DSSP file (Angstrom, degrees, kcal/mol; ACC not computed):
  #  RESIDUE AA STRUCTURE BP1 BP2  ACC     N-H-->O    O-->H-N    N-H-->O    O-->H-N    TCO  KAPPA ALPHA  PHI   PSI    X-CA   Y-CA   Z-CA
    1    1 A M     >        0   0    0      0, 0.0     4,-2.4     0, 0.0     5,-0.3   0.000 360.0 360.0 360.0 -37.0  103.7  112.4  103.3
    2    2 A D  H  >  +     0   0    0      1,-0.2     4,-1.9     2,-0.2     5,-0.1   0.888 360.0  49.3 -55.0 -41.1  106.7  110.9  101.6
    3    3 A A  H  > S+     0   0    0      2,-0.2     4,-2.2     1,-0.2    -1,-0.2   0.914 112.5  49.3 -67.5 -41.7  108.8  114.2  102.3
    4    4 A L  H  > S+     0   0    0      2,-0.2     4,-1.2     1,-0.2    -2,-0.2   0.906 110.1  47.9 -68.1 -39.5  107.6  114.0  106.0
    5    5 A L  H  <>S+     0   0    0     -4,-2.4     5,-2.4     1,-0.2     3,-0.4   0.903 108.6  56.2 -68.3 -36.6  108.5  110.4  106.5
    6    6 A A  H ><5S+     0   0    0     -4,-1.9     3,-2.2    -5,-0.3    -2,-0.2   0.926 102.6  55.7 -55.0 -45.4  111.9  111.2  104.9
    7    7 A R  H 3<5S+     0   0    0     -4,-2.2    -1,-0.2     1,-0.3    -2,-0.2   0.784 105.5  51.9 -63.6 -23.1  112.5  113.9  107.5
    8    8 A F  T 3<5S-     0   0    0     -4,-1.2    -1,-0.3    -3,-0.4    79,-0.2   0.499 119.5-114.2 -89.8   3.8  111.9  111.3  110.2
    9    9 A G  T < 5 +     0   0    0     -3,-2.2     2,-0.5    -4,-0.3    -3,-0.2   0.710  64.9 151.2  76.9  21.3  114.5  109.1  108.6
   10   10 A M      < -     0   0    0     -5,-2.4     2,-0.4    -6,-0.2    -1,-0.3  -0.754  26.0-164.2 -90.5 125.6  111.9  106.5  107.7
   11   11 A R    >>  -     0   0    0     -2,-0.5     3,-2.1    -3,-0.1     4,-2.0  -0.849  29.1 -97.0-112.5 149.8  112.6  104.4  104.6
   12   12 A S  T 34 S+     0   0    0     -2,-0.4    28,-0.2     1,-0.3    27,-0.2  -0.321 111.9  22.0 -57.5 134.8  110.3  102.3  102.6
   13   13 A G  T 34 S+     0   0    0     26,-1.6    -1,-0.3    25,-0.2    27,-0.1   0.246 126.3  53.2  91.6 -13.6  110.6   98.6  103.6
   14   14 A E  T <4 S+     0   0    0     -3,-2.1    -2,-0.2    27,-0.0    26,-0.1   0.643  85.4  91.0-120.5 -29.3  112.1   99.6  107.0
   15   15 A G     <  -     0   0    0     -4,-2.0    26,-2.8    24,-0.1     2,-0.4  -0.319  57.2-147.7 -84.0 153.1  109.6  102.0  108.6
   16   16 A C  E     -a   41   0A   0     24,-0.2     2,-0.4    -2,-0.1    26,-0.2  -0.974  15.2-169.7-118.1 135.7  106.6  101.2  110.9
   17   17 A V  E     -a   42   0A   0     24,-2.7    26,-3.4    -2,-0.4     2,-0.5  -0.983  13.6-148.4-130.4 139.5  103.5  103.4  110.8
   18   18 A I  E     -a   43   0A   0     -2,-0.4     2,-0.5    24,-0.2    26,-0.2  -0.932  16.9-161.5-105.7 123.5  100.5  103.4  113.2
   19   19 A V        +     0   0    0     24,-2.6     2,-0.3    -2,-0.5    29,-0.1  -0.910  19.7 155.8-109.9 124.0   97.2  104.3  111.5
   20   20 A T        +     0   0    0     -2,-0.5     2,-0.3    24,-0.1    29,-0.2  -0.899   8.7 136.2-133.8 169.1   94.1  105.5  113.5
   21   21 A G  B     -c   49   0B   0     27,-2.1    29,-0.9    -2,-0.3     3,-0.2  -0.906  54.5-101.5 165.3 168.1   91.2  107.5  112.6
   22   22 A I  S    S+     0   0    0     -2,-0.3     2,-1.5    27,-0.2    28,-0.4   0.909 105.0  57.8 -81.0 -43.8   87.4  108.1  112.8
   23   23 A S    >>> +     0   0    0      1,-0.2     5,-1.5    -3,-0.1     3,-1.5  -0.577  60.9 174.9 -95.3  82.9   86.5  107.0  109.4
   24   24 A T  I 34>S+     0   0    0     26,-2.4     5,-1.3    -2,-1.5    -1,-0.2   0.834  79.7  47.6 -51.8 -46.8   87.6  103.4  109.0
   25   25 A R  I 345S+     0   0    0      3,-0.2    -1,-0.3    25,-0.1    -2,-0.1   0.595 128.1  22.7 -79.9 -16.4   86.2  102.7  105.6
   26   26 A N  I <>5S+     0   0    0     -3,-1.5     4,-2.1     3,-0.1    -2,-0.2   0.725 129.4  19.7-112.2 -78.7   87.6  106.0  104.2
   27   27 A C  I  X5S+     0   0    0     -4,-0.6     4,-2.7     2,-0.2     5,-0.2   0.926 127.9  45.4 -62.8 -48.0   90.5  107.8  105.7
   28   28 A V  I  ><S+     0   0    0     -5,-1.5     4,-2.6     1,-0.2     5,-0.3   0.935 114.0  48.7 -67.3 -40.5   91.9  104.9  107.6
   29   29 A Q  H  ><S+     0   0    0     -5,-1.3     4,-2.3    -6,-0.5    -1,-0.2   0.902 112.0  50.3 -61.1 -36.6   91.6  102.5  104.7
   30   30 A S  H  X S+     0   0    0     -4,-2.1     4,-2.6     2,-0.2    -2,-0.2   0.927 110.7  48.4 -65.0 -44.0   93.2  105.0  102.4
   31   31 A A  H  X S+     0   0    0     -4,-2.7     4,-3.1     2,-0.2     5,-0.3   0.931 111.6  49.4 -60.0 -47.3   96.1  105.6  104.7
   32   32 A V  H  X S+     0   0    0     -4,-2.6     4,-2.5    -5,-0.2     5,-0.2   0.931 111.8  49.8 -59.0 -47.2   96.7  101.8  105.2
   33   33 A T  H  X S+     0   0    0     -4,-2.3     4,-2.9    -5,-0.3     5,-0.3   0.965 112.3  46.7 -54.9 -52.9   96.6  101.3  101.4
   34   34 A A  H  X S+     0   0    0     -4,-2.6     4,-1.1     1,-0.2    -2,-0.2   0.896 115.9  42.2 -69.4 -40.1   99.0  104.0  100.7
   35   35 A F  H  <>S+     0   0    0     -4,-3.1     5,-2.4    -5,-0.2    -1,-0.2   0.886 113.7  55.2 -68.1 -33.7  101.6  103.1  103.4
   36   36 A S  H ><5S+     0   0    0     -4,-2.5     3,-2.0    -5,-0.3    -2,-0.2   0.963 108.6  45.0 -59.1 -52.6  101.2   99.4  102.5
   37   37 A I  H 3<5S+     0   0    0     -4,-2.9    -1,-0.2     1,-0.3    -2,-0.2   0.760 108.4  58.7 -70.8 -19.6  101.9   99.8   98.7
   38   38 A R  T 3<5S-     0   0    0     -4,-1.1    -1,-0.3    -5,-0.3   -25,-0.2   0.343 120.0-114.2 -85.0   9.1  105.0  102.1   99.8
   39   39 A D  T < 5 +     0   0    0     -3,-2.0   -26,-1.6     1,-0.2     2,-0.3   0.773  67.2 143.0  70.5  30.7  106.2   98.9  101.7
   40   40 A Y      < -     0   0    0     -5,-2.4     2,-0.5   -28,-0.2    -1,-0.2  -0.758  57.4-114.8 -91.0 144.0  105.9  100.4  105.2
   41   41 A H  E     -a   16   0A   0    -26,-2.8   -24,-2.7    -2,-0.3     2,-0.5  -0.736  37.0-153.1 -80.4 126.0  104.8   98.1  107.9
   42   42 A V  E     -ab  17  73A   0     30,-3.4    32,-2.7    -2,-0.5     2,-0.5  -0.885  12.3-161.0-111.0 128.4  101.4   99.3  109.2
   43   43 A Y  E     -ab  18  74A   0    -26,-3.4   -24,-2.6    -2,-0.5    32,-0.2  -0.918   4.8-169.6-103.1 129.8   99.9   98.8  112.6
   44   44 A V  E     - b   0  75A   0     30,-2.9    32,-2.3    -2,-0.5     2,-0.8  -0.916  10.0-155.3-119.2 104.6   96.1   99.3  112.8
   45   45 A P  E >   - b   0  76A   0      0, 0.0     3,-2.3     0, 0.0    32,-0.2  -0.706   9.1-152.4 -77.6 110.9   94.9   99.4  116.5
   46   46 A M  G >  S+     0   0    0     30,-3.0     3,-0.9    -2,-0.8    31,-0.2   0.750  91.4  58.5 -59.9 -25.3   91.3   98.3  116.0
   47   47 A D  G 3  S+     0   0    0     29,-0.3    -1,-0.3     1,-0.2    30,-0.1   0.441  98.6  62.5 -81.2   1.9   90.2  100.2  119.2
   48   48 A C  G <  S+     0   0    0     -3,-2.3   -27,-2.1   -29,-0.1     2,-0.3   0.087  93.3  73.2-115.8  20.7   91.5  103.4  117.7
   49   49 A T  B <   -c   21   0B   0     -3,-0.9     2,-0.3   -29,-0.2   -27,-0.2  -0.859  57.0-171.9-125.9 167.5   89.2  103.5  114.7
   50   50 A A        +     0   0    0    -29,-0.9   -26,-2.4   -28,-0.4     2,-0.3  -0.981  11.1 172.5-154.0 156.1   85.5  104.2  114.2
   51   51 A Q        -     0   0    0     -2,-0.3     6,-0.1   -28,-0.2   -28,-0.1  -0.916  38.1-122.4-159.5 143.1   82.7  104.2  111.7
   52   52 A K  S    S+     0   0    0     -2,-0.3     2,-0.6     1,-0.1     3,-0.1   0.872 103.3  52.4 -52.1 -44.2   79.0  104.7  112.0
   53   53 A D  S >> S-     0   0    0      1,-0.1     4,-1.2    -3,-0.1     3,-0.9  -0.893  70.2-156.5-105.5 117.2   78.2  101.4  110.6
   54   54 A E  H 3> S+     0   0    0     -2,-0.6     4,-2.2     1,-0.3     5,-0.2   0.821  94.3  63.7 -68.6 -26.8   80.0   98.4  112.3
   55   55 A K  H 3> S+     0   0    0      1,-0.2     4,-1.8     2,-0.2    -1,-0.3   0.885 102.6  48.7 -59.5 -38.0   79.5   96.4  109.1
   56   56 A E  H <> S+     0   0    0     -3,-0.9     4,-2.1     2,-0.2    -1,-0.2   0.846 108.0  53.4 -72.7 -32.5   81.8   98.8  107.3
   57   57 A I  H  X S+     0   0    0     -4,-1.2     4,-2.5     2,-0.2    -2,-0.2   0.931 110.3  48.3 -62.4 -47.2   84.4   98.6  110.0
   58   58 A L  H  X S+     0   0    0     -4,-2.2     4,-2.0     1,-0.2    -2,-0.2   0.837 108.2  55.0 -62.1 -36.9   84.4   94.8  109.6
   59   59 A Q  H  X S+     0   0    0     -4,-1.8     4,-2.3     2,-0.2    -1,-0.2   0.911 110.4  45.9 -61.0 -47.9   84.7   95.2  105.8
   60   60 A A  H  X S+     0   0    0     -4,-2.1     4,-2.4     1,-0.2    -2,-0.2   0.927 111.7  49.2 -65.7 -42.1   87.8   97.3  106.2
   61   61 A F  H  X S+     0   0    0     -4,-2.5     4,-1.0     2,-0.2    -1,-0.2   0.821 108.9  54.4 -62.6 -33.8   89.4   95.1  108.7
   62   62 A S  H >< S+     0   0    0     -4,-2.0     3,-0.5     2,-0.2    -1,-0.2   0.920 108.1  50.2 -58.2 -50.2   88.7   92.1  106.4
   63   63 A L  H >< S+     0   0    0     -4,-2.3     3,-2.1     1,-0.2     6,-0.3   0.937 105.2  57.4 -58.6 -49.3   90.5   94.0  103.5
   64   64 A F  H 3< S+     0   0    0     -4,-2.4    -1,-0.2     1,-0.3    -2,-0.2   0.791 109.2  44.0 -57.0 -30.3   93.5   94.7  105.7
   65   65 A T  T << S+     0   0    0     -4,-1.0    -1,-0.3    -3,-0.5    -2,-0.2   0.184  94.3 110.4-100.9  17.2   94.0   91.0  106.4
   66   66 A S  S X> S-     0   0    0     -3,-2.1     4,-1.7     1,-0.1     3,-1.4  -0.282  89.1 -86.2 -81.1 176.2   93.5   90.0  102.8
   67   67 A F  T 34 S+     0   0    0      1,-0.3     4,-0.3     2,-0.2     3,-0.1   0.832 123.6  53.3 -56.4 -40.0   96.1   88.7  100.5
   68   68 A G  T 34 S+     0   0    0      1,-0.2    -1,-0.3     2,-0.1    -4,-0.1   0.699 121.0  31.2 -69.3 -19.1   97.4   92.1   99.2
   69   69 A Y  T X> S+     0   0    0     -3,-1.4     4,-1.4    -6,-0.3     3,-1.2   0.607  88.4  97.0-115.2 -14.2   98.0   93.4  102.8
   70   70 A R  T 3< S+     0   0    0     -4,-1.7    -2,-0.1     1,-0.3    -3,-0.1   0.714  81.1  54.8 -57.3 -28.1   98.9   90.3  104.9
   71   71 A H  T 34 S+     0   0    0     -4,-0.3    -1,-0.3     1,-0.2    -2,-0.1   0.790 124.1  19.6 -82.6 -26.4  102.7   90.7  104.7
   72   72 A N  T <4 S+     0   0    0     -3,-1.2   -30,-3.4   -31,-0.1     2,-0.4   0.365 105.2  80.8-129.6   9.5  102.9   94.3  106.1
   73   73 A V  E  <  -b   42   0A   0     -4,-1.4     2,-0.5   -32,-0.2   -30,-0.2  -0.977  51.7-171.0-118.2 132.0   99.6   95.1  107.9
   74   74 A T  E     -b   43   0A   0    -32,-2.7   -30,-2.9    -2,-0.4     2,-0.5  -0.987  13.1-150.3-125.6 122.6   99.1   94.0  111.4
   75   75 A M  E     +b   44   0A   0     -2,-0.5     2,-0.2   -32,-0.2   -32,-0.0  -0.794  39.9 141.8 -89.1 127.7   95.7   94.4  113.0
   76   76 A T  E     -b   45   0A   0    -32,-2.3   -30,-3.0    -2,-0.5     2,-0.3  -0.642  49.6 -92.0-144.9-166.7   96.2   94.9  116.9
   77   77 A R    >   -     0   0    0    -32,-0.2     3,-1.8    -2,-0.2     4,-0.3  -0.942  34.5-119.3-121.1 151.4   95.0   96.7  120.0
   78   78 A S  G >  S+     0   0    0     -2,-0.3     3,-1.5     1,-0.3    -1,-0.1   0.853 110.3  61.0 -61.5 -34.2   96.5   99.9  121.1
   79   79 A D  G 3  S+     0   0    0      1,-0.2    -1,-0.3     3,-0.0     0, 0.0   0.649  99.3  57.3 -64.6 -12.5   97.7   98.5  124.5
   80   80 A L  G <  S+     0   0    0     -3,-1.8     2,-0.5     2,-0.0    -1,-0.2   0.479  84.8  98.3 -97.0  -3.3   99.9   96.0  122.7
   81   81 A I    <   -     0   0    0     -3,-1.5     2,-0.6    -4,-0.3    -5,-0.0  -0.767  56.8-160.5 -88.7 126.6  101.9   98.7  120.8
   82   82 A K        -     0   0    0     -2,-0.5     2,-0.3     2,-0.0    -3,-0.0  -0.940  10.7-150.2-106.1 117.5  105.3   99.6  122.3
   83   83 A L        -     0   0    0     -2,-0.6     3,-0.0     3,-0.0    -2,-0.0  -0.633   2.4-153.0 -87.0 145.1  106.6  103.0  121.1
   84   84 A R        -     0   0    0     -2,-0.3    -2,-0.0     1,-0.0     0, 0.0  -0.879  33.0 -98.5-106.6 145.2  110.3  103.7  120.8
   85   85 A P        -     0   0    0      0, 0.0     2,-0.3     0, 0.0    -1,-0.0  -0.337  40.6-156.2 -61.0 143.6  111.5  107.3  121.2
   86   86 A Q        -     0   0    0      1,-0.0     2,-0.0    -3,-0.0   -78,-0.0  -0.854  22.6 -91.7-120.7 164.1  112.1  109.0  118.0
   87   87 A K        -     0   0    0     -2,-0.3     2,-0.3   -79,-0.2    -1,-0.0  -0.355  43.8-111.0 -70.0 151.2  114.3  112.0  117.1
   88   88 A V        -     0   0    0      1,-0.1    -1,-0.1    -2,-0.0     0, 0.0  -0.621  26.2-121.6 -87.9 137.7  112.9  115.4  117.1
   89   89 A L              0   0    0     -2,-0.3    -1,-0.1     1,-0.1   -81,-0.1  -0.517 360.0 360.0 -76.3 145.5  112.3  117.3  113.9
   90   90 A P              0   0    0      0, 0.0    -1,-0.1     0, 0.0    -2,-0.0   0.443 360.0 360.0 -72.3 360.0  114.1  120.6  113.6
């Protein structure tokens, strides 16, 4: 993942990443954690994640807003995210 982000010209502390997925408590949580500790700003559109058990979704969202994540993880809705055009990879 670090190599791919570098190809996009994204650097730790400057880049923004949007994380979505089906398994909020597993895949999404792992991705948010990985990007967060690498100092990327992470956006999690809550309407673009899923989990069989709603309690597990709420546990993951609660974790993302806890002390360790607050400074670089933003919980939002997909319709509030504005994308900027990025350069195309060769």
